[in-house]
C-alpha positions in Angstrom: -7.4 -39.3 -66.1 -5.1 -40.4 -68.2 -3.8 -42.5 -65.4 -7.6 -44.0 -64.8 -8.0 -47.5 -63.3 -10.1 -48.3 -66.4 -7.5 -47.5 -69.0 -4.3 -49.3 -67.0 -6.8 -52.3 -66.9 -7.2 -52.1 -70.4 -3.5 -51.4 -71.4 -2.4 -54.5 -69.3 -5.2 -56.6 -71.0 -4.1 -55.6 -74.7 -0.2 -56.1 -73.4 -0.9 -59.8 -72.5 -2.1 -60.2 -76.4 0.1 -60.7 -79.7 1.2 -57.9 -81.4 0.1 -58.3 -84.8 2.4 -56.1 -86.5 1.4 -54.4 -89.8 2.5 -55.3 -93.0 5.1 -52.8 -94.2 5.2 -53.8 -97.9 3.8 -50.6 -99.0 5.8 -47.2 -98.3 4.6 -44.2 -96.6 4.4 -41.7 -99.8 6.2 -38.3 -99.5 4.5 -35.1 -98.4 1.5 -34.7 -96.1 -0.5 -38.0 -95.3 -4.5 -37.8 -94.0 -5.5 -40.9 -92.3 -9.2 -41.9 -92.5 -10.2 -44.7 -90.6 -13.4 -46.0 -92.0 -15.1 -48.0 -88.9 -18.6 -49.3 -90.6 -18.4 -51.8 -93.1 -21.1 -49.9 -95.3 -18.9 -46.3 -95.1 -16.2 -47.2 -97.4 -17.6 -45.6 -100.5 -18.7 -42.5 -98.6 -14.8 -42.5 -97.0 -13.2 -43.0 -100.6 -15.8 -40.2 -102.1 -14.1 -37.9 -98.7 -10.8 -39.1 -99.3 -10.9 -38.3 -103.2 -12.2 -34.6 -102.1 -9.1 -33.8 -100.1 -6.8 -35.1 -102.7 -8.7 -32.8 -105.0 -8.2 -29.7 -103.4 -5.0 -30.1 -101.6 -2.0 -30.4 -104.2 0.4 -33.3 -103.0 -1.7 -34.9 -100.4 -2.2 -38.6 -99.9 -4.9 -40.2 -98.0 -4.4 -43.5 -95.9 -7.4 -45.3 -95.4 -8.0 -48.0 -92.8 -10.7 -50.6 -92.2 -11.1 -53.7 -90.4 -10.6 -56.3 -93.0 -8.3 -55.1 -96.0 -8.8 -58.4 -97.5 -12.4 -58.2 -98.9 -12.7 -58.3 -102.8 -15.3 -55.0 -103.0 -13.1 -53.4 -100.5 -9.8 -53.7 -102.7 -11.4 -53.3 -105.8 -13.3 -49.9 -104.3 -9.9 -48.6 -103.8 -7.8 -49.8 -106.6 -8.5 -46.9 -109.2 -7.9 -44.0 -106.9 -5.0 -42.4 -107.2 -3.2 -41.1 -104.0 -5.4 -43.2 -101.9 -3.6 -46.3 -100.0 -6.0 -48.6 -98.1 -4.8 -51.1 -95.5 -5.9 -53.0 -92.3 -6.1 -51.1 -88.9 -3.4 -52.7 -86.5 -4.4 -54.6 -83.6 -4.3 -52.5 -80.4 -1.8 -53.8 -78.7 1.3 -51.3 -78.0 4.1 -52.6 -80.4 1.1 -53.2 -83.0 0.2 -49.1 -82.6 4.2 -48.0 -82.4 4.6 -49.9 -85.2 1.9 -48.4 -87.6 2.6 -44.9 -86.5 6.3 -45.3 -87.1 5.8 -46.4 -90.7 3.1 -44.1 -91.5 3.8 -41.1 -89.5 0.0 -39.3 -90.4 0.0 -35.7 -90.3 -4.3 -35.7 -89.3 -6.5 -38.4 -88.4 -10.3 -38.7 -89.4 -11.8 -41.3 -87.3 -15.2 -42.1 -88.7 -18.5 -44.1 -86.8 -17.0 -45.3 -83.7 -15.3 -48.8 -82.4 -12.5 -46.7 -81.0 -9.0 -48.2 -80.5 -7.7 -46.3 -77.4 -4.1 -47.4 -77.3 -3.7 -46.0 -80.7 -6.1 -43.5 -80.6 -4.0 -42.4 -77.5 -0.8 -42.7 -79.2 -1.5 -40.6 -82.1 -2.5 -38.1 -80.3 0.3 -38.4 -77.9 2.8 -37.6 -81.1 1.1 -34.3 -82.1 -1.5 -35.7 -85.0 -4.6 -33.8 -84.9 -7.9 -36.2 -84.4 -11.4 -35.5 -85.5 -14.3 -38.2 -85.0 -16.9 -37.8 -87.8 -19.9 -39.7 -88.5 -20.4 -41.3 -85.2 -23.3 -43.3 -84.5 -25.0 -45.1 -81.2 -23.9 -48.5 -83.1 -20.3 -47.8 -82.4 -20.4 -47.1 -78.9 -22.4 -50.1 -77.3 -19.6 -52.5 -77.4 -18.9 -54.6 -74.3 -15.9 -52.4 -73.4 -17.8 -49.0 -73.6 -20.1 -50.6 -71.5 -17.8 -51.8 -69.0 -15.1 -49.3 -68.9 -16.6 -46.1 -69.7 -13.8 -44.0 -68.3 -11.6 -45.6 -71.2 -14.3 -44.2 -73.7 -14.2 -40.4 -71.8 -10.4 -40.6 -72.0 -10.4 -41.3 -75.5 -13.3 -39.1 -76.5 -11.3 -36.1 -74.7 -8.6 -36.5 -77.2 -10.5 -35.6 -80.3 -10.7 -31.4 -81.3 -14.1 -31.9 -83.0 -16.9 -34.4 -82.9 -19.7 -34.9 -85.3 -22.4 -37.3 -84.8 -25.1 -38.4 -87.1 -27.9 -38.4 -85.0 -29.4 -36.5 -81.6 -29.3 -40.2 -80.4 -25.7 -40.8 -80.8 -25.0 -37.3 -79.2 -27.1 -38.2 -76.2 -24.6 -41.6 -76.3 -21.6 -39.6 -76.4 -22.8 -37.3 -73.5 -23.1 -40.2 -71.5 -19.7 -41.3 -72.0 -18.5 -38.0 -70.7 -18.6 -35.3 -73.5 -20.9 -32.1 -73.0 -23.5 -30.8 -75.2 -21.1 -27.8 -76.7 -18.2 -30.6 -77.7 -20.8 -32.2 -80.3 -21.9 -31.3 -83.6 -25.1 -33.0 -84.8 -24.8 -33.3 -88.9 -25.9 -35.4 -91.2 -24.5 -38.3 -92.0 -21.3 -38.9 -94.0 -22.8 -39.8 -97.7 -20.9 -40.1 -100.9 -21.4 -37.5 -103.7 -19.9 -38.7 -106.6 -17.2 -36.9 -108.2 -17.7 -34.7 -111.3 -15.8 -36.8 -113.7 -13.2 -34.5 -115.6 -13.4 -34.4 -119.7 -11.8 -32.6 -122.7 -13.9 -29.5 -123.5 -13.1 -29.8 -127.3 -14.5 -33.0 -127.2 -17.9 -32.2 -125.7 -18.7 -29.5 -128.0 -17.3 -31.1 -131.1 -19.4 -34.7 -130.3 -22.5 -32.7 -129.3 -22.0 -30.8 -132.8 -21.7 -34.2 -134.2 -24.8 -35.4 -132.8 -27.0 -32.4 -133.1 -30.7 -33.3 -132.7 -29.8 -37.1 -131.8 -30.3 -38.7 -128.6 -28.1 -40.6 -126.9 -27.8 -43.4 -124.3 -24.3 -45.0 -122.8 -23.8 -48.5 -121.7 -20.8 -48.3 -119.4 -18.9 -51.1 -118.3 -20.6 -53.6 -120.3 -19.3 -57.3 -119.2 -19.3 -60.2 -122.2 -22.2 -61.7 -120.7 -24.4 -58.6 -120.8 -23.3 -57.3 -124.4 -26.4 -59.3 -126.3 -28.9 -57.6 -123.8 -27.5 -54.3 -124.6 -27.6 -55.0 -128.2 -31.1 -56.4 -128.2 -32.2 -53.2 -126.1 -30.6 -50.6 -128.7 -32.8 -52.6 -131.5 -35.3 -52.3 -129.5 -35.3 -48.4 -128.8 -34.2 -47.5 -132.3 -38.1 -48.9 -133.7 -39.5 -45.9 -132.0 -36.3 -43.7 -132.1 -34.7 -44.1 -135.2 -31.7 -41.5 -134.7 -31.0 -42.9 -131.5 -27.1 -43.4 -130.6 -25.6 -45.5 -128.5 -22.1 -45.3 -127.0 -20.4 -48.7 -125.3 -17.9 -48.7 -123.2 -16.9 -52.1 -122.7 -15.0 -54.1 -119.4 -13.8 -57.0 -118.2 -12.9 -59.6 -121.0 -15.0 -58.0 -123.3 -12.4 -56.2 -126.1 -13.7 -53.0 -128.3 -12.9 -55.7 -131.6 -15.1 -58.0 -129.8 -18.3 -55.7 -129.5 -17.5 -54.1 -133.3 -17.4 -57.9 -134.5 -21.0 -58.8 -132.9 -22.4 -55.3 -133.7 -21.5 -55.7 -137.4 -22.8 -59.1 -137.3 -26.2 -57.8 -136.4 -25.9 -55.1 -139.0 -25.4 -52.4 -136.9 -23.7 -49.4 -138.0 -20.3 -49.1 -135.8 -17.8 -46.7 -135.2 -14.5 -46.6 -132.5 -14.2 -43.4 -131.1 -10.9 -44.3 -129.6 -9.7 -44.5 -133.5 -10.4 -40.5 -133.4 -13.7 -41.1 -135.6 -16.7 -38.9 -135.1 -20.2 -40.3 -135.7 -21.9 -39.3 -138.6 -26.0 -39.5 -139.1 -26.0 -43.2 -140.0 -23.7 -44.2 -137.3 -26.0 -46.3 -134.4 -23.1 -47.5 -132.1 -20.0 -45.9 -130.8 -17.6 -47.8 -129.0 -15.0 -46.0 -126.6 -13.0 -48.2 -124.0 -11.0 -45.2 -122.5 -11.6 -44.7 -119.0 -10.9 -41.2 -119.4 -13.8 -40.3 -121.5 -16.7 -41.4 -118.8 -17.0 -37.8 -118.0 -17.5 -37.0 -121.6 -20.5 -39.6 -122.2 -22.1 -39.1 -119.2 -22.2 -35.1 -119.7 -24.0 -36.0 -122.9 -26.1 -39.0 -122.6 -29.2 -38.0 -120.7 -29.4 -41.8 -119.5 -27.1 -44.2 -118.8 -27.2 -48.2 -118.2 -24.5 -49.2 -115.7 -22.6 -52.7 -116.9 -21.5 -55.4 -114.3 -25.0 -55.3 -112.9 -26.6 -58.1 -114.8 -24.0 -60.3 -114.3 -22.9 -62.1 -111.3 -19.3 -61.4 -109.6 -18.8 -57.9 -110.9 -21.1 -55.7 -108.3 -21.9 -52.7 -110.9 -20.2 -49.2 -110.9 -20.5 -46.2 -109.2 -23.7 -44.5 -109.9 -23.2 -41.3 -108.5 -20.7 -40.5 -110.9 -23.2 -40.7 -113.7 -25.8 -38.8 -111.4 -23.4 -36.0 -110.4 -23.3 -35.5 -114.4 -27.0 -35.3 -114.9 -27.3 -38.9 -116.6 -30.1 -40.9 -115.2 -29.1 -44.3 -114.2 -30.5 -47.8 -115.3 -29.1 -50.7 -113.6 -29.3 -54.5 -113.2 -29.9 -56.6 -109.5 -26.5 -57.3 -109.1 -24.7 -54.1 -107.5 -23.4 -55.2 -104.6 -20.6 -53.1 -104.2 -22.7 -49.6 -104.4 -25.9 -51.0 -103.0 -26.2 -47.8 -100.7 -25.6 -45.5 -103.7 -28.2 -47.3 -105.8 -30.8 -47.4 -103.1 -30.7 -43.7 -102.4 -31.0 -42.9 -106.2 -33.8 -45.5 -107.0 -35.7 -43.9 -103.5 -35.5 -40.5 -105.0 -36.5 -41.4 -108.6 -33.0 -41.3 -110.3 -32.3 -44.7 -110.9 -34.4 -47.6 -112.3 -33.5 -51.2 -112.1 -34.3 -53.5 -115.3 -34.3 -57.2 -115.4 -33.5 -57.7 -119.4 -33.3 -56.3 -122.7 -36.8 -55.6 -123.4 -37.1 -53.8 -120.1 -33.8 -51.9 -121.0 -35.2 -51.1 -124.1 -38.3 -49.7 -123.4 -36.8 -47.4 -120.1 -34.4 -46.2 -123.0 -37.1 -45.3 -125.2 -38.9 -43.7 -122.7 -36.1 -41.5 -120.8 -34.2 -40.1 -123.8 -37.3 -37.8 -124.2 -35.9 -34.5 -122.7 -38.6 -34.0 -120.2 -38.4 -37.7 -118.6 -34.6 -37.3 -118.5 -34.5 -33.9 -116.7 -37.0 -35.0 -114.1 -34.5 -38.0 -113.2 -31.5 -35.9 -113.4 -33.0 -33.1 -111.2 -33.8 -36.2 -108.8 -30.4 -37.4 -108.8 -28.8 -34.2 -108.2 -30.8 -34.2 -105.1 -29.0 -37.0 -104.0 -25.5 -36.2 -104.8 -26.0 -32.7 -103.1 -27.6 -34.2 -100.1 -24.2 -34.7 -98.0 -22.3 -31.6 -99.8 -22.3 -29.1 -96.6 -20.6 -31.7 -94.4 -18.1 -32.4 -96.8 -17.4 -29.2 -97.2 -17.3 -28.6 -93.7 -15.1 -31.5 -93.1 -12.7 -30.4 -95.8 -12.6 -26.9 -94.3 -11.4 -28.7 -91.2 -8.7 -30.8 -93.0 -7.1 -27.7 -94.8 -7.4 -26.0 -91.7 -5.5 -28.3 -89.4 -3.2 -29.4 -92.1 -2.0 -25.8 -92.9 -1.4 -25.3 -89.2 0.6 -28.5 -88.9 3.0 -27.1 -91.8 3.0 -23.9 -89.8 1.1 -22.1 -92.7 -1.4 -20.3 -90.1 
């Protein structure tokens, strides 16, 4: 089959194109390298979540994530904060581009998501001994002109995958039309981001909880300069009905802790900076922390969180699944383009609510700091976070077994 007329024609066509050689400015990291290709534009958050999961479970592992357009601002921002993850553009399917890409990165394993197969790249990776898994395949990824007119090419390429997982029975039928048998295909859930359980210092959890015993807490994470007045006004509104309420603010962007401190004091709030080693007392109304390492701490202690960068244009919001994974109900504004899919999932389940101004935010805070209300939303959030866990676990087992085999450990 590798010598089929269709494949020969395809390769001849590709050789006539220009070889766009990959940028080698980024060195290949030492040790094992897992390559994950994100084929669908809206699948990047789930792919990055899967990458972080693999890095967390296998010491020394690095992940290369390829996308069709690595220059998109939201794409770059989403990957920038993940240690161990390198993001780059998928090479052209010209033989020279393919060879340069594989020579440079030399991946130990490839997970290809969705579809949009690159025959030369996939066959060359397989010929070099790189195991291949196809996951989250969908019919839309196999309805291009090449798939319709050169079905034997798709058939040849699909045969190189050691495991094939599809997100729907319709996708399974499409791949059977392209030559796979029913036994070759497993129908699973779609690949969904599940949110990482952010770490924290357990001593800080117990000590801060003791300092705030009997007090309700809400967390405003990633507040942009344009959002500060909204957050402060909402807190004043909520204090009318919950006099001991404590607000934790993490400023972001050009907003500095000193700016928050000055403005809050100017409005007669009693403020403390957590990063200075201070613990709040009964009189503290606002606690400020800039340290991103304490996100896990505040999400654990706050039954409700407002995620900043969602009211002001140009920021795109923060990952709401991080809050939901630690039991915090989510409030957010309408500008969440970077994580729209995750916000929509949480909102549909009743784990997140959209707000548009300080009055709506203050009213929502007042209602949701009540333990019974927060618990309902937290439970709904946990259901969403757990939705794709079984598939992620299954993929993780495949990755571990394949890398062990590559390393001669099994």
